[in-house]
N, C-alpha and C positions, 0 to 999 in steps of 0.2 A: 087891871085892878087899880090903875092910877086914878081913874075917875069915880071910884067907889069908896065911900068912907067906912069906918069900922062898924057902923050900924047897918050896912048893906045897902044904903040908898046911894044912887049915883051922884057924883059930885057935879056941880054946875060948871058948864064950859065958860072959860074966861071970856070977857068981852072982846079982847084982841083976837082970840081964836075964831070967834064968830065972824069978824071982819075978813080974816084970811079965807074962811070957807066960802065967802061970797065971791072972792076973786078966782077961785079954782076953775069954775066953768068958763070964765072969761079967758083965763090963760090957755085952757084947752082949745077954745075956739080960735084964739090967736095963733096957737101952734098949728092947728089944722089949716088955717088960712095961709100961714107962712109956708107950710109944706106944699099946699096947692100952688101957691105963687112960685115957689122954687121949682116945682116940677113943670110949670107952665112954660118956662124958658129953657132953651137949649142952644148950644153953639154948634154951627155947621162949618166944617173945614172945607178948604178948596178941593180936596180929593174925595169928597163924600157927597152922596145923595141922601135926602131924607124923604122917606115915604110916609106920608101922613094919611092915616085911615080915619075918615069921619063917618061914623055910623055905617061902617062896612064899605064905604066908597073910598078907594085910594087915590092919592094925588102925589105928585113929585115936587120936591123943593130942591133946587140944585144950586142956587146962589148962596155963597158963604156968608156967615155973619151970625148975629144973635137973632133967634127966631122965637115966636110965641105959638103955643098950641093950647087948645081948650082942654082942661082936665076932665077926665072921665068920658069925654065925648070923642076926643081925638087920641089915637095911638101913634107913636113914632117908631120907625125902624130905620136905622142907619145902614146904608149900603155903600161900600167903597167903590170909587171910580178907578182905582189903581189897577195896573196889570198884575195878575197873579199867575202862579205856575203850579203845575202838578206833574208828577213823574209816572212813567209807565215802564215797568221792568225792574225797578229798584226802589228802595226806600229813600225818600228825599232827605231824611235826617241822618240815618245811619250809613247810607250808601250800600247796604246789603242788597244782593240780587234777589229778585222775586221770580223764580223760574216759571211759575204759572202764567206770568205776564210777558216774560222776555223770550222764552223759547218758541221759535216759529219754524215752519217748514217752507222751503223755497220751491220754485217750479221744477228744479232738477232733483228734487227729493233729498235735499240736504237740510240738516238742522242748523239753526243759527241763533245766537243770543243777541237780541237787539234792544237797546234802552232808548227811550224817548223822553224828551222834556217838552211839555205843552204849555203855552202861554195864552191866557184869555183875559178878558175884561168884561164888565157888565155895561151893556149899552142901554138897556131898558130895565130900570130897577123894579117896576111894577110887574112886568112879565117874569122877571127873575124870581120874585117872591111868590107869585100866585099861579104861574103856569105849570110849575113842577114843584114837588116836595123837595127834591135834591137835584137842582140843575147841574151842579158841578159833577156829581156822580154820573148823571146822564151823559154829560160831555165826555167823561173818561171812558164810559162803555162804548160810545160812538167811536172814539179814537182807537180803542183796542180792536174793534170790529174792522174798521177800515185799514188799520195798520196790518193786520193779519191778511186781509184780502189783497192788499197791494204787495206785500212781501212775497206772497204766493205767486205773483206774476213775474218775478225776477229770479235769476239764478244766484247761487250763493256768492259767486265772485263779484257780481254787481253790488250786492247788498253790503259786502265787506269793504270793497275798494272803490270802484269808479262810479257806481250808480246812486250814491247817497242823495245827491242834490235832486236828481230826477224823481227818486222815490218820495222824498219829502214834499216836493211840489205836487205830486199826484195825490198823496194822502191829504194834504191841506185843501186841495180843490174839492175832494169828495166830502170832507167834513163841513166845509163852508156851505156847500149845497144842501147838506142834510140839516144843518143848524137853521138855515132859512126856512125849511119845512117845519121843523119842530117849534120854532118861535119861542125860544127859551129866554130871550133877553140877554144872551151871551154872544160875544164875538170872539172868534179864534184869531189871536194875534200871530202866532207862529207855532210850528212843530218841528223839532230838531232831533236828529239821530245823535244821541250822546255817545254811544259806543255800539259797535257791531263786531262780533267775533264768533268763531266756531265754538261748539259746546265742549270740546275736549282739548286737552293740552297738545296731543299729537297733531290734531287737525290745525290748531293754532300755529304750531311751528311750520307746518306745510304751507299755510297761507302766508306766513311771514317770509318764507323762502320765495314764494311766488312774487310777493310784493318787492322783495329785494332784487329779484331777477328783472322785474319790470323797470325798477329804478336804474339798474345797471344798463338795461337796453336803452332807456331814454338818455342816459349819460353818453353811451356809445354813439347814439344818433346825433346828439348835440356836438360831440367831438368831431364826428364825420362832417357835419354841416359846417363847423368852424374851419376844418381843413379844406373843405371844398371852397368855401368863401375866400380862403387864402390862396388856393392854387388856381382857381378859375380865371382871375385876371391875367396871370402869366400865360395860362393855356390859351386864352382867347387872343392874347397878343401874338403868341407863337403861331396860332392858327391863322391870324390875319396876315402875318408875314409870309407863311407858306402859301396862302391864297394869292398874295401879291406876286410872289415868285412864280407861281403857276400861271397867273395871268400874263406876266412878262414873257415866260417861256412860250406860252401859247401864241402870244402876239408875234414873237420872233419866228416861231416855226411857220406861222401862217404867212408872214412876210417872205420867209425863205421859200416856202412853197409857191407863193405867187411869183417870186423872182424866177424860180426854175421853170414855172409854167410859161412865163413871158419869154424866157430864153428859148424854151422848146418851140414856142410859137414862131419866134423869129427864125429858128433853124428850119422849121418846117416850111416857112415861106421861101427861104433860100433854096431849100431842097426842091420845092416845087418849080422854081425857076431853072435851076441847074442840078438836076438829080445826080448825074455822074460825078461832077466835080465836088459837090457837097458830100457825097458818100465817101469819096476818096479822102477828103479833108477830115471827116469824122474818123475814118480808119487810122489816119496818121496821128491824129490827136490821141486816140486811145492807145496806140502803140507807144507814143511818147510817155503817156501816163504809166503804162505797164513797165516800160524799160526807160526810166528817166536818164540814165547815164549812157545809153546806147546811141550811136550815131548811125543814121540810116542814109545810105547813098543809093540813089536810083539811077541807073545808067540808061542812056537812050538806046534806041533800037540799032543804031549804026555803030554802037560800041564806043561812042565818044565818052568823054568824062562826065562830070556831074550834070545830071538833068534836073534832079530835085533832091534837096537834102533836108532832112528833119532831124532835130529842130533847127530851123533856119537861123534863129538868133544866135544860138551857141556856135554854129558853124561859121557864121559871119564874123563873130568876135574872135575866133581862133585864127582866121585868115586875115 
């Protein structure tokens, strides 16, 4: 009603208002141009890819800095180069277990709860965006499939205690081969067993007891090896001394035996020359050994005094 007078006729627009109306289209055009110019530039960081789609054809920009794109003709999608992670078996934020993902069966028909953490990064942003609707979800399903397949090849003790590294390596190898086939533009960086335990408290306690027993056994073995390392040098020294004594005793016995053999050879040679005399001499020597304090006097056939006396040295000394 401001532009209508009391007679009902419209009031004339002031001259200044007409000038302002002329500038409105110009302002609108400038605003549109400013908006287009603003949306034509974008900043690309070091850890980002930019996928530029020009009339349906994608291309990749990977060098950081201020970039320009053509409005309405080119569309921009930013893809991170950083390493990302996803969890299997538990919620990444709350830490709550997800039994449908974590409970698995082993080759010895035991149930076990196993949680995994998967690390991945985008290697080809075009394939990442266009080869699959949800490549991260595809990666997760592949991981779950190969995790269950691999866990099913091991017994529960290996999964919970000693076989974790081997299991992780086997799963990673399978996933890498499958990702190469799927060509999703994603690379698996690593997959790690975060936790592995039996599904019930009673079984957990049993496995803890087994693990404690293994640690005690390892401690006992280490202590035994330490004791052996301390005792072995002394035992070797004693053994060397015993061997040396044995060698010396062997040498002495051999020398003694050689001496006795040489003496026997000499006696035999003398015996061969004079058998009767040698036999008598041996007899007298043996009698002297058996009766060391006895004096033996042998009379002649004619009854004369001493013919032969043994031992000769003792008799001569007394006379």
